[in-house]
C-alpha positions, 0 to 999 in steps of 0.5 A: 848272903852276898853282903854277909861275906863282905863284913868287916873283921878288924876295925881296932886295927892298931890293936890287932897289928900290934900282935902281928906286925909282920903283915905286909899289907891288909892289916886284919883284912887277911884271909888266913887270919879270918878263916882260922888257919893263920896267926891266932888260929881259932882263938884270934880276936880279930872278929871283935874289932868290928862285930858284937854278938849281942850289942851290935849297933848296925846290921850284920852285927857290926859296931857301926854301919859301913862306910863309917866303920871303914873310916874309923881306920881309913878316914881322916882321923883314923889311926888304925890304917896307913891309908886315908881314903878321905883325903887320898894319903898314905902314911908310914906305919908306926912300930905296931903297924898303925898309922904314924905321922909321917906322910909317904905320899898321895894314894893312887886312887885319889880320895873321896873328899880331897885329892892330891892329883896334879891335874893342872900340871900334866907333862908329856915327852916324845920319844926319840924316833921318827914317829914320836910316841908320847910318854906322859906324867901327872904329878902329885900336888903339894896341897889338897883339892876338893874332889869334883867326882867320886866313885861313891858318896861316903856321907849318904848311901844313895842309888846311882847309875852304873854307866854302861852296865848291862847288855847292849841296847839296855840304856845308860846302865842299871842303878845301885848303891855302892859301899866300901864292901861293894868293891873290897872284901874286908875279911881278906881273899888274897886278891890285889887290894882285897878286891871282890872277885864279884863286885856288886852293889846293894839293890837297884836294877844293875846286873853283875856277873856270876863269874870271878874276876881275878886280880892277883896280888903281889908278893910282900915287899922287903923291909928297908933299913928296918922299916916295917914293910907296907904295900905301896899304894902311892903314886911314887912307886919306883926307885931306879937307884935301888930297883925297888918299889918301896917308897920312903920319904927320903926317896923324894929328891930332885931330878929332872923328868924323873920318877921323883915327882910321882906319876898318877898317869902310871902307864909305864914305870918309869914314866918316860920309858921308851920301851914297849915291853910288857915288863915296863907296864905299871903293875902295882901288884908286881905283875906288869905283864898281866895287871892291865888285862886283869884290872880291865876285866875287873872293872868290866864286872860292873861297866860291862860295855866298856871293854874294847879291842879297837876304837874303830869297832861299831857296837850294837848300842845307841849310847856306847856305840864306839869305845876307847881301846882297853888293851895292852898297856891301857888299864882303865886306871890309866885315865881314871882313879878309883876313889875320887879326882880333884881334876877341874872341868872349866872349859865350855866343852868339858863343863857341858858333858852330859852323862850318857843317856841324859840329854843331847844338847850339851849347851843346856846341860852343864856339868863339871863332874870330872868323871874320875879323870886325872887331868883338867878338862879333857887334857887326858886325851892330849897325854897320848894323842897328837891329832896334828901329827906335829909333835917333834922327837924329844919335845917336852910339853908341860910343867917339869916335874917337882918332887914333893910329898903332900 
């Protein structure tokens, strides 16, 4: 019954949006439409976008199995959605809300096949005080790279380990098969990115909580210069001149250490803010004070042993004994992308990172999986930490951001 609640309702998005172009995001994935209380009422035709009552070609009366059905709109060749999750790109909407040919930017979540994460061009800047705080940026690439890790396969549905799933002492984690609908509710639910309040895989030994993890959505964006509003899924999310989070292609202009190169690390907005206020934390749902905690709670629905308030705390688990702190302005999405990363693991220590519970000798278990990280090798650590204590105030290290659109 759980899967039944996840069924798609609107693959023919361009047809659907032509009738209701005012949606800020979600396309047909809007609860009020699919529960009969919104536009179209009980006579809405959105169901036919994905379902066939008697001639369906997939389970749950779908026209096609997921994820193939999702990719008819959200794939490389799909035109029904502005987001291309295969290549990690967002496009400007056409007049009817479908995908235009204008690229807005690179998706914050990366891509399942290719991604535009500037993993080799990370930069950091020390704040101007006696004990420097490191502020970091991971820019956008102008060309795509093949991903080196992905949250799930979009070509073959296979069972995989959910790292850290289950109680302490239960091994590396249970296993399950993930699909698009494991994380997203295509019928709409009012959540940020239509995230399921109770994400879950299909089959296997993994366990999932029976309680909801709420990640509240933000308000619709206001149209700019007549452009159809769209929720900003890209890493270039901040325009300090206008004070809006609307991204237009014309917003990408030159600027030293500025916002214009985008920021995959997106810990704060703007990236070089010296403030510790919760209001500068990156909240892509428009709620920076609560986003980090809500997002971490949601991720922990599957990775149940990953949350920690203090990296110095020892846990009763032989594998996940000490865990990185996940409080304050450190949501899981600071270090990791949700879909796929093109970060390159080339150093010996990084290529010999065995998976949890799968061996104890890193010299014989070479693995170049990037773990959905955003920086080559283990550069993610360098963006926040200086273990030598020698970083000088106002010192800049890395590549100066270059404003680009993919």
